[in-house]
C-alpha positions, 0 to 999 in steps of 0.5 A: 249880512247875507245868510251864508247858503240859500236853500238850494245851496244848501241841498247842493252842499249838504253832501260835502260840508255836512248836514245842517240840522236844527238840533245840530246848530243849537248844540253848536251855538250853546257850546259857543256861548258856553265857551265864551262864558266859562273858558274865555270868561268874556260876555258879547259886550267886551268879547273881541273877534280872536275871542270869537275865534277861540270860542268856535275853535273850542266848540269844534274841538269838543266834537273831537275828543270823544272820537280821539279818546275812542280812537286811542282806545280802539288801538289799545284793544286791537293793538294793530301795527303802528306807523310812526312818522318822524320829521323835524317839520310839520307845516300844518297851517290853520286847524279850524276849517280842516277840522270842520270839514273832516267832521262834517260840521262846516254847514252846521257851524256856518249856520251856528256862527250866522245866527250869533251874528258873526262872520265865519271867515273873519273868525277863520282869519284870526287863527295863526298858521302853525308854521313848523316847516320850511316848504315841501317837506314839512307840508308833505308830512302834514298832508301825510297825517291827514291821509293816514287818518282818513285810511284808518292806519294807526299812524303818529307824527312825531316832531318839535313843538317849536315856539317859533316857526318859520319867520314871517316875511316882510318886504321893505323897499324891496328887500325881504325882512324876517320878523319872529313867528310868535305863533303860540303868543295867544295860546293854541286851542288845538294842543293838549300838554302831556306832562305825565309822559315827560321824558329824559333826553341825555347829552354829552357825557362820556362812555364807560366800558364795564363787563356788562357793556358800555355805559353812557355817564355823566350826561346833561339831561334835558326833559321832553314834554309832549303836546299832542294835537289831534289828526281827524280823518275824513268822516270816518270817526278816526282821530290820530295823534301828532305828538310834538316835544317841547324842551323843559330843564329839569328842576335840579338844572345847574343847581346839583353840582359844582354851582357855588351858590348862584341860584339866580344864574342857575335858574336863568341858565335853564333857557339854555336847555330849553333853547332846543325846541325855541326855533325852527331852522329856516333853511330849505334844501341846505345843510347848516351844521350847527350844534343846536340843530344836531341837539334838535334832531336827536332830541326829537328822536330820543324822546320819540323812541322811548315812547314807541318802545313804552307803547310796545311794551304795554301791548306786551303787558300780558307776557311773563319774563322780560320783554321780547323784541323779536316782534317789533318790527311786526308792531312798529314801522318808523318812516324817516322823513329825510335824514334829519331824524337819522340819529333814530338809527343808532339810538334804537341800537343804543337802547337795544344793546346798552338798555335791553341788552340784546346782542348786537346782531339781533339788535341790528336785524330788528332795527333794519327791519323797522326803519325806512328812509325817504330821500327829498333832495339830490342837491349836495348842499342839501345833504347832511354830513355831521363832523365826527368832533361834534358827534364825539362831544354831544353824543359820544356812545352813539358816534361809537355805534356808528362806527360799528355799524360802519365796520360791519357794512364795509366788512360786507362790501370787502367781501364782495368787492375784495381791494376795491378801495375806491368803492369803499371810500365812496360807500363809507358812512364816514367821509374823510376828505376835508375833516371827518364827517358821518354821511347821514344819508349813508346811515339812513340807507344801510339802517333801513329795509326800504329807501324811496324817492318822491317822484319817478324821475328822482327815484331813478336819479337816486338808484342810477347816480346819487346812491348807485353803488348802494342800489347795486348791492340791494336793488330791491331796497330802492323804491318810488313813492310819488308825492301827493296832497290831501284833497280835503285842504287842497280842494274842499277847503280852499276851493269849495266852489270847485269842489261843489261842481265837481260833486254835482257832476260825479257824486261825492265819493271823489273826496276819498277816492280821487282817481274818480276825477276821471269821470270828468273826461266825460264832460270835456265837451259839455258846454254848461260844464265848461261854463260853470268850471269857468265862473268858478275860477273867475269868482276866485280870481274876483275874491283873490283880486280883493284880498290883493287890492285891500293888502297891496293898493293895486288895481287888478285887471280882472281879464288878465292871466293869473300867472303864479310862481309861489315856492321857496326862493332858490336858484334851482327854482329859477325864479330868475327865469320867470323875471326874465320873461317879465322884463321880455314882455315889458321890453315888448309892450314898450317897443310896440305899444299898439300890438295885441298883448295878452294882459298878465298879472304876474305874481311871485311869492315865497321865502328866502332862507335868511342867510341865502344872500343870492335868493334875497337878491333875486326877491329884490330884483323882483320887486325892482322890476315890478316897481318899474313895470307897475308905474309905467303908464304905457304899460297900463293894465296890460301887465302887473307884477306882484310880490306876494309877501309872507307866502305860507300855508293859508296864503297858498289856500287863497292864491292857488284857486284863483290861478290861471297858470302854474309856474314850475320851471326848476333845472330838469333833475333838481326838483325832487318832486314838487307838490304845489305843482299837484295843487295848482293842477287839482284847482284848474290851473294850466302848467308851464313847466320843465320835465322835472319832479312830478311834472314828468308824471303829470304830463304822463297823466294829463298827456303832454299836449295838455301841459306847457312843457319846455327846456332841457331834459335831464339827459340834456343837462348831463350831456351840457354838464359834460360839454360844458355850459357857456352862458355868453353864447346865449347871451350873444345869439338872443337879442332879447335875452341880451337887452333884458340882461343888459338892463339888469346889469346897467342899472335900468331896474336900480338907477340909484344903484347901478351896481346893485344887481351885479353879483346876480348877473355875474352869477348868471354869466360865470357859475350858473349852475341851474343854466338859466340862459340855456332854457330862456328861448324855449321858455319864452316861446312856450309862454307865447303859446300860453298866451295864444290859447289864453285867448280862447277861453273855451279851449283853455277851459277844456284843457283845465278840465282834462287836468283836474280829471288826470289829477286823481294819481297826486292824491296823498291818499294814493301815496300813503296806500303805497307806503302802508302796502309796500313799506310799512306792512299795513293795510288801509281800512274804510272801517268807521270806529263808532262815533262817541254817541253810540255805547261803546260795549265790547260787542261793537269792538269784538265786531271790529276786531273780527272785521279787522283781523 
């Protein structure tokens, strides 16, 4: 086994990956051996690779604890305004390497593990992903937590500790098969249970009116047990908290009332209460109105608000008499990550009015100043609309409160637009058509002081289309906050070669200020730098190829373009368009095998929601096409198609650095932002994409000439919706499209079941909301330009460097700075809390207080 770093490499890497230092390494080895012995109760003769992972994880965690306690103590003493990020999803991935990087321990740990005769990468591969999210929305929450800690904000992530995260995807005979993700099976070294902060959450029951006001009685109680995970900032000694709630049945569950002595059954029935935090709903951009999901949404909200109010009251401990909530919005900001935690609005009103006895108008003014809402999608099938009947049963008091909020809201509209019944119908929180439902987006808009989309184009669609009535009423409420990604995970962690190369060129400050990547523009004609960037990409391709050859038993052509399309499988993301391009390339090779062809390895990956039949068919089609292409001797190494199984955060970290071409090809106006697009850009891939989501701003930053932009714009799609989209016209007028579709339809890719894909082609011809055929020709021509440029490696790499240099805007540090200053009313700080080894005296705190004030 080679030493992880040569002396030269060590000198190069000291800055970004932390100092090695003999004492440091000795201390880490000592900690490792101590945990192996005392925590895992093993010796080196019987320890497994997993034991070694846990020993290292506990050793690294030891370095977090002092900083974590110190940070929380600092917040207690300085009492800053707190930011609460409420989300049903936190797609965290693995924690070990990210923690080592943010603590500056990576080099020392590498050296310690090497001296112990172990392989760091083998240990890192033992860690399970924390897959508590579906895709973009959940991963965004994780990136935001990293940035909030790095920017020194007193921030908390609140969500659910799902026992089972997003399913593991297996591909069997070309079909997706789901397996349960039992991610906690071996334990989670990063979490700390906090049973002392367990809180009750109420469901069902009825509302009793009395002269003291409404009382919600005869409820069923479920307990919420918090589990805390440390969130370290990058090299600033700040460690924030992600608090995830787990459902527990109270000990008297089903034993106190009408139960006629069936004690065994009563204990078994505790599962019913505890099912609330059992499993993540696996839908992305789709609303499934199930009672269990509504329970999850209220569960996280009710527990979190109790916690927030408890913390607010502690900070008011010096004052006499009843606590005043007048200063609540000066001390608390709550961000709603989509409408999933929308019940927080009526719940805070319930606590203020029913429990704390505030009058309605005061409570409502405080509530609106506290909440802000982020919208993540304009797809109508994704918008949450809960049936009134379900709310009436599960949360009767909240339904009353929603009705009263709606009454005040509609009274205001009637006053402004007398007699405009159509406007009142459009803007009501209650939809009457097809059964009464509560429109949760409307509730969020009315109950928040700020509403934002997640890219400029998306925010404009929200203002001018989806929520136009609301933005006309309160134009200043609507903002844009373009999404971002954390450069710690998405560059330093996943692409150390590129991160080091950049640090050598421009210094390492860029890690906390990604806009400094602009300095790379000065090197765009530097032959040595071009060569180095190209070599890093090639090294990453070699490494990923070894992974692919091990996992899929395929031979990868290393000189081929790695053309990558990884994201959730959805019709709007148009994996079918990519599939048509693959078939077209195949047909061209078959028609003229001797013609020059720029070789490609097309890699497609992503999960389909288990109930989304079209998405599952699309996976089967891609694998079927791959089966034909990959075994055709005429094609050989010119074209390979790989379906990447079980795409997840830890796999993204492997594939993104190795990608040449990033596919971002959603129909214009459907992808709110996208964040994968940003990860590929930062890692030196070029993008082929539509003018949708953040692609628009990427083109603005890098120059449209440095991306491969094709297809209809939002205006073209809108016009086509008016004119009518006729798929048949494209089919009849584009011979290569006709050939490809005929092959799918005629069973060329499914000879044993010629009808297998008829629902796919039927959709494409008769009800394709996303207009795949309309963009086919532009896409194929654009792909020809891609292949042309790939034949000139120097120009390709220069374009990649321009893209990297332009990616600074897409750091989540920038996004969070904008939220902090424009929504939450807090200021980022580069203040370093003293590390645990420095004595914590009042003088230090006083100094910090002065700096912070």
